[in-house]
N, C-alpha and C positions, 0 to 999 in steps of 0.2 A: 504494500500500500504506500502511496506517496505521502511524505511527511514534510512539515514546514520547519525550516530553521529560521528563527527570529533574527531580524536585522538590528533591532533596538530592544533594550531592556528598560522597563519602567518599574521602579521599586518604591514602596512606601516606607518612609523613614519613621523613627519612633515619635517624632513630633508631628506626624500626620502630613508631611509634605511628600512630594514625589520627585525622584531623581531620574534623569534620562542618561543612558549610556549606550553608545554604539557597540554592537557585538561583532567587531571585525578584527579582533586580535589574532584570529587564525589566518588572516590574509597576509601574504608575504609583502614586505616593503619593497618599493621600487626605488632603486638608487642608480646613480651614474658612476661608472667605473672610474676610480682614481687614475688608472693608467691612461685613459683617454684625456682626462683633464690635464695630466702632466704633459702628454704629447702636444696638446694645444698650446701650452705655455712654453714649450721648448723654443729657444731663439733660433736655432738652426733648422727647424722643421720646414718641410716643403710647403710653400704658400697655398697650393691647391689642397694639400692634405689638411692644413690648418683651417681653411675655409670650409671644407667638408665636415670636419669635426665640430666646428663652431655651429653650423646649421643643425647637426644632429643633437648636440648638447642643448641647444636652445629648444628643440622639439621635446627632448626628454624633460627639461625643466618645466616646460609648459604643461606636459602631462602630469608631472608631480603636483603642480599648483592646482590643476583642474580637479584632480582626485581629492586633494585636501579641501578645496572649495566646496565640492559636492558633499563631502562628509560634514562640513560645517553647516551647510544649508539643510541637510537632512536632520541634524541635531536641533537647529533653531526651529525648523518647521514642527518637529515632534514636540518640542517644549511648548510652542504656541498652541498646538492641538490639545495637549494634556491640560494646559491652563484653562482652555475654553471648556473642555469636557470633564472638569473636575467631578461633577455630580455622577457621571458615568462610572468613574473609578471608585467613588465613595459609596454609592448606593446600588449600582448595577446598571445593565444595558437599557432597562426601561426608562432611565433618567437621562438618556442622551439628548443633547441640545441640537437644534437645527444649526448647521454650519456650512458655509460656502468656502471654496478654495480662495476666492477673492478676498475674504476676510483675513485669512491667514497670510496671503500674499501682502496685503496692506500692512499687517502687523510686523511681518519679518522684513519688509522693504524690498521685495523681489517681484518679478512678473508672475502672474497667475500660472503661466505655462511652466515656470520653474518649479512651482509647488506641485503641479501635476506630475512632472517628471520625477521629482524627489520622492513622492509617495507611491509611484507606480511599482507594483509587485514587491512592496516592502511590508514586512510583518513586524508587529510589536508584541513583546511579551509583557503582560501587565498582571497585577494581582487578581484581575477578573478573568484572565485567560489570554490566549494568543489570538490576535486579530490582525487583519490586513489594515494598514493605515487608512485606506480609503473608507473603511467601515465607519470612521468618525465624521465623515462628510455626508451631507444630505439635506434636502429641503424640509419643509414642514408646513403646517397650517395653524389655525387658531382654534382654541377651545371655545366653548359656549360663553366663557367668562372673558374672552378676548386675549388670553395668554397664548404665546407662541409655543407650539409643541412639534417635535420632530415626527416625521412619518414612521421612523423606526420605533418610537414609543407606542404609536398606534398598533404597529405590528405585534409588539410584545403584549399589549393589552388584548389583542385579538387571540393570540395564542393562549393567554390566561383564561379568557372566557370559554373558549372551546375545550380547554383542558378540564374545566369544572362543569361542563354541560352533562345532562343525563344522556348516556349513550343509548338508552332505549327510546329516547325522543330527542335526537340532536337538533341543534338550532339551524334553521335555514339562513341564507344570506340576509333575508329581510329581518329575521330575528336578531342577527348579529349587528345589523345597522342600528336597531332599537337599543340593544344592550350597550353599544358604543356611545350612543347619544345619551343614555342614562349616566354614563361615566364622564360626560362632558365633551365627547369627541363627535361633532357633527360631520359625518362622512357619507358619501353617496354609496348606493348599493354596488355600483360598478367598481368602486374603489375597494370595497370589502371583497368582492369576487376576485379582483386582480391580486390583492395581497394574499388571499387564501391560496390561490394557485401558486404565487411566488414562494409561499412557505410550504408548498407540497402537501397541503391539507385537502383531503377528499371532500366531495360534496356531502350534504347532510344525509342523503340516502346511502351513500357509501360508508359513512361513519356509523350508521345505525347498527346496534347490536341486536340482531334478529333472534338471538337465543334468550333474550331477557323476557 
């Protein structure tokens, strides 16, 4: 079975704060051979050779700087995400907040495409489990009281409602809409059906326990 190796570790400290650390210690360091640097500095070296070495060393230096910049960006982006999604870590996935990549880009001071590239295919290990970094982004809607709520929170509530239903008489999508509205989440039936399918939850007829 395929398994995930986290790229970032988020740990909770004794004072309740969260630390962020990149898990890339196992990666080899990229360095420029001292021999080629010495050749470049030799006074009697062939000019063409020196020019060739100069171009190659510049390319290698650029690569080193790019890798370090990418590491720093990933760490800054993760810190910004964790700061915004503190409730998720403190209380659980159902408390995730709506978050757009543009918000993190503005906070970190980079272009939104830089954030998108930084989090792409990156996984973070947290006290709540291992998640893809993209898991912390998503839109939302407003509750009946006007508070902003993430779609992910509504998915979690949907799972909770279905988990507690009577399997001898499972809730239809219309019933689920009513239950969500009672919880303060006004959503359309098509939205409930869409999320139910996304969560791989069968229809009410398929969930029915016919032996009861």
